[in-house]
N, C-alpha and C positions, 0 to 999 in steps of 0.2 A: 558653439562647440559645447562646453563643460556640461548645458543641460542635456542636450544631447546625449555623450558619453552617461549619465546619470541615470540616460531613462533607455537605454541600450540594458545597462549591467542592473534595473533594478526589472526590469520584463524579463528580461533570459530569467533572473532571481525564480522570482513569481512564474517561470514556466519551471521551471524544474520541484520546486513545492509543491506546484500541484500537479507533478505525474507522483512526483517519494507520495507525498499524500494520496491518489489517486489506489497506487498501486501495494498501500497497505491497508483499504478498506472494498477494497475487489474481494469478489466470492472466488478469485480463480489465477488471485495471486499467489506464488510459488509458495509459501506458507503455508494457505491451505487447503497444502496435496494433503500434509500427512495424516493419516486419516490412524489414530490407534487402537491395538483390537479393545472387544468390549471387555468387559471383566465376567465371571462368571455369573457375583450374584445376579448378577442386568440380563441374563440373558437366562437365567430360570423363573424371572418373573414374565418375561416375555412366553 
């Protein structure tokens, strides 16, 4: 009984941590949506 509870807790924890890690490295994560303006000095070089 105790082993089953431990296994379930570890499984849920691993799943949550995997989702957190994937959201951090994903190119479509909400933090990657922000795109700052390009500085004028760089625009002049292009």
